[in-house]
N, C-alpha and C positions, 0 to 999 in steps of 0.2 A: 504493500500500500504506500502510495506517495505521501509526502508530508502534507500536501494540499488536501488530499482525500481524508487524511487523518484529522485535519482541522475541521473539515465539514462534518465528519462523524461526531466529533466532540460537540460541535454547536447544535447538533440535532437532539441532544439529550441533556439532562440536568447534570452539571458537573460541579464538584466542590473545589473552590479556589481559596486556599488558606483558611478553611473553616467557613467560607461563604457559599451559600447555596444559590445557584443561578437557575432561574426558571426560564427556559426557552419557550415552553408551551405555557398555557394558562394555569396548569396545575402541576404540582410536583409529580414525577412519574412513580409508578408502583415499583416494588422490588423486582417483579417479573420483567417489567419494561426496562428497568435499569440493566438487568442481566442480558436481555436481548440486544440492547443498544451498545454494549461494550465493544469497541473496535478491537481487531486483532493487534496484540502488542508487538511492536517491532523491537528488535534487539537494541539494547541501550548503546548509544555512541558516546556516552560520557557527558551528555548535555542535559541539564535539568531545567524544566520550564519553571520560572520563578512564580511563586504565589504572590498575592497582594502584600502579604507580610514581609516577603523577601525582596520585593522590588525597591529600587532606590526612589527617592523623592521624585514625583512625576509632575510637579508644578514649578513654575518659575515666576519670580516677582516681576511686576511691570512698573512703569514710571509712576503710576497712580497708587501703588502700594497693594494692588490686587494681585491675584495669582491666576495662572492659566496652565492647563496641562501641556506637556511637551507635544503631545499629539491630540488634536481636537477630536472628541468623539462625535458620532453622528447625531443630528437633531432628530427629535421625534417627529413623526409625520402627521400628527393630529393634535387635538387639544385635550388635556387632562386637568384634573383639579389643580395641579401644581404648575401649570404653564402650557405653552404651545411651542411649535417648532419654527415660528417665523419672525415674530416681533416682540420686543419687550426691553425695558430699561435695565432689568436685572437678568443676568445670565446665570443659569443654574447648571451645575454638573452633577449627575446622579451616579451613585456608587452602590455596588453590592457589598453588604457588611456581614460579618459573622452572625450566625443564628444564636450566639450566646451574648450578644451585645446588650449591655444595660446602661452604658454611658456613651457619650459622643466619641466615636473613634477618631484617630488622627487621619483625616481625609487627605492631608498633604502627602501621605505616603501610600495612597491607594490609587488605583487606575479607574477613572470614570468610564462608564459605558454609554452615557447619553448626554445630550445637551438639550436644555429647554429654556424658555424665556418668559418673563412676565413683567408687568408694570407695577403690580402691587401684590400683597399677600392677604387674600380674603377667603381662605379655605375653611369654611365652617365645618363643624363636626359632621362626618359622613363616612359611608363605607367606601373603600377604595378597591377597585377591581379593574382588570384589563391591562395593568402594568403600563409600560412606556411604548406606545404604538410604533411599529416599524423598527423597533430596536430590541427590546427585551420585555417579556411578560413577567416582570418582577412586581409582585403585589405585596410583598413583605420583605423585611430585612434589607432595607435600602436607606441611603442617606442622600441628601441634596445640599450642596453648597452654593448659595446665591451671592453674587457680588454685583455692585453697580453704584449709582450715585443718585442723590436727591438734593433739592435746593431749599433753603430757608430765606425769608425776605428780610429779617431783622435779627439782631442779637437778642437772645432771650433764653430762658430756661425751657427746655422742651421735654415733655414726658412721653416716653414710649411704653406701650403695652403690648406684650407678646403672649399669645395663647397658643398652645401646641399640644399635640398628642401624636407621638411620644415627645422626645426631648428636642429642645431648640436652644441655641445660643446666639445672641445678637452682639455684633461689634459695630461701633461707630467710629470712623477715622482711626481704625486700628486698635481701639480700646474696647475691651469687653464691658458691655453695659448691662446686659440681662443674661442671667444663667437660669434657664428653665429646663435643665438637662434631666435625664433619667427616663425610665419607663413609667408612664402614668396616663390616666385618662385626661381629657382636656383640662388644662390647668393654666392659669394666667400668672404672669410675673411682670413687674414694671421697673423702670429706671428713669432717672432724669439727668439731663446733660445740658450744660450751657453751650450754645452754638452761635457762632458769628454768622453774619449774612453771607450767602454764597453757597457753593457746592460742597457736599460732604459725602464721604465714602461709606458704604454700608456693606457688611458681610453678615449673612444669616445662614447658620448651619442647622440642619434639621435631620432627624432620623425617625424611621418607623420600624418597630419591632415586628411582633407577630401580626398576621393578617387580621384585619378588623377595622375599627374606626380610625380616621385620621383627622387632624385639624392643624391649621397654621394660619393665624391672623396676626397682622402687625399694624398698629395704629400709632399716631403721633399727635400731640396737642401742645400748643404754646401756652405757658403759664397755667391758668385755671380753666382754660377752654377745654371743652370735651374733645377727647382724641378722635381723629378721623383716620381712615385708611391711609397709610403712607404710600405716596405715589412717586415713582422714580422719574428721572429725566434721561432721555436718550441722547 
């Protein structure tokens, strides 16, 4: 079997990468299906395929302080709760994470499998199914790192509210502002930061554990004003 045929056979079944379960189909395969899908093993030539945990850092810093993968993963070809594949101020990279995850993993050392975009974060509590269309049918055990920019009109103290299911962490201008990490039902946390007028950088890390409900909403309010959904700038 050629190397290209072996890669195709691997992609046609669920494979474990460094403790991460990848779902190519909508459902995890049965034990019988896994046995049938196993490709014929080729003699080892002394080359080991690295897992996510073994790979070197796969992101590089940019001039704005954001990070990007060395190789840009494909965009999803539809719209899901977490974004779309065509337009958005915030670019998100999706990752498969280990099925033992209870805290936000170090995404900078993992390889993203999909790209998605959004202008805001307004994912109310809902069931998530269908995965990432056109790329991977991953309905559980995934994480997304969003990065992008937003503007404020005047210097003031701004309150950010972050609701998530499961964990999420918000960074503003490189500083961690809200830590809503861990495995939990929809839970809200907030933080306040003094911002000067102009453009500011945002990073939002999110992960989903077992298949079920998801939620990810982010709002911002100036002073005592009621927070509204934070909208990015393209």
